[in-house]
C-alpha positions in Angstrom: 9.6 27.9 -7.7 8.0 27.7 -4.3 4.9 26.2 -5.8 6.9 23.5 -7.5 8.6 22.6 -4.3 5.3 22.6 -2.4 3.7 20.2 -4.8 6.8 18.0 -4.7 6.5 17.9 -1.0 2.9 17.0 -1.2 3.8 14.2 -3.6 6.4 12.9 -1.1 3.7 12.7 1.6 2.4 9.7 -0.3 5.7 7.9 0.2 4.5 5.8 3.2 1.9 4.1 1.0 4.5 3.5 -1.8 7.2 2.3 0.5 5.4 -1.1 1.0 4.8 -1.5 -2.7 6.7 -3.5 -5.3 10.1 -2.3 -6.5 8.7 -1.3 -10.0 6.1 1.0 -8.4 8.9 2.6 -6.3 10.9 3.2 -9.4 8.0 4.7 -11.3 7.1 6.9 -8.2 10.6 8.5 -8.3 10.6 8.7 -12.1 7.4 10.7 -12.1 8.7 12.9 -9.3 12.0 13.5 -11.1 10.1 14.2 -14.4 7.7 16.6 -12.6 10.5 18.5 -11.0 12.6 18.8 -14.1 9.7 19.8 -16.4 8.4 22.5 -14.0 11.8 23.8 -13.2 12.6 24.2 -16.8 9.2 25.9 -17.4 10.0 28.4 -14.7 13.6 29.1 -15.8 13.3 28.9 -19.6 10.6 31.2 -21.0 10.0 29.2 -24.2 9.6 25.9 -22.4 5.9 24.9 -22.3 4.2 24.5 -19.0 2.0 21.3 -18.5 -1.2 23.2 -19.2 0.1 24.4 -22.6 1.1 20.8 -23.5 -2.4 19.5 -22.6 -4.0 22.2 -24.7 -1.7 21.3 -27.6 -2.5 17.6 -27.3 -6.2 17.7 -26.5 -7.4 21.2 -27.6 -9.2 19.6 -30.6 -11.7 18.1 -28.1 -13.1 21.5 -27.4 -14.4 21.7 -31.0 -16.2 18.4 -30.6 -18.0 19.6 -27.5 -19.5 22.7 -29.1 
């Protein structure tokens, strides 16, 4: 859980650059932050919830066969 909070803190360090942006960019900034926190918290708490690496392998694992 510490790692999730650490990366969320690093994400929030980018806030000064986003603060001067358009309203839609601010909304998407917080939407991505909320999605990131929710997804990774569920991955830590619920054993069957896939972590982001597993999702990427499920979506793009077929590319490995093309590279061989």
